[in-house]
Structures are given as structure tokens and as C-alpha cells.
C-alpha positions in Angstrom: -12.0 7.2 10.7 -11.9 9.8 7.9 -8.5 10.8 6.6 -8.3 13.3 3.8 -5.6 12.8 1.2 -4.8 12.9 -2.4 -3.0 10.8 -5.0 0.1 12.7 -5.9 1.5 10.4 -8.5 0.4 7.3 -10.6 3.1 5.0 -11.8 3.0 2.0 -14.0 5.6 -0.8 -14.0 6.8 -2.9 -17.0 4.1 -5.5 -16.2 1.3 -3.0 -16.5 0.7 -2.8 -12.7 -0.2 0.6 -11.3 1.3 2.1 -8.1 -0.4 5.1 -6.5 1.7 7.5 -4.4 -0.7 9.1 -1.8 -0.2 12.1 0.5 -2.4 12.5 3.6 -3.1 15.6 5.6 -2.4 13.8 8.9 -0.5 10.8 10.1 -2.3 7.5 9.7 -2.2 5.3 12.8 0.1 2.3 12.6 -2.8 -0.1 13.3 -4.6 1.0 10.1 -1.3 0.8 8.1 -0.8 -2.8 9.4 -4.4 -3.8 8.5 -4.0 -2.3 5.0 -0.6 -4.1 4.4 -2.1 -7.4 5.6 -5.1 -7.0 3.2 -2.8 -6.2 0.3 -0.5 -9.1 1.1 -3.4 -11.5 1.3 -5.0 -10.4 -2.0 -2.0 -9.3 -4.0 1.1 -11.0 -2.6 3.3 -11.1 -5.7 2.7 -7.4 -6.5 3.3 -6.3 -2.9 6.6 -8.2 -2.7 7.8 -6.8 -5.9 6.5 -3.2 -5.7 6.7 -2.5 -2.0 9.1 -5.2 -0.8 6.4 -6.3 1.8 7.1 -9.6 3.5 4.7 -12.0 5.2 4.6 -11.4 9.0 5.6 -14.4 11.1 2.7 -16.5 12.3 
């Protein structure tokens, strides 16, 4: 699935982590958002909890 978008802002927190705010030309399906959140939580759990307030889904 190709979804065009652009990075509208790049932020850096006090720890030197970068946060990118992206805008897309059409809505992203919830299945893709869930997969991306799961990937980020698996690989970057501390950053996600702090930056995005993500929580682990129940198993």
C-alpha cells in the first residue's frame, strides 16, 4: 500500500530522541497503525511509553 505524506515537524526531546510529526494525504487504515505501533513498542518500548504514551496491549 502506497500512502503519500510528508514530515511536517521534527522535534527533539531533552534526551536527544527525535520525534517526527507526519501528515498523510489520506487516512491510514487502523490495521496498519496497529502494526506500526506494535513494531515500535517491540523495538523501542521506553521511547514509545514516554513520547507517545503507548502501552502494551493485553496478551
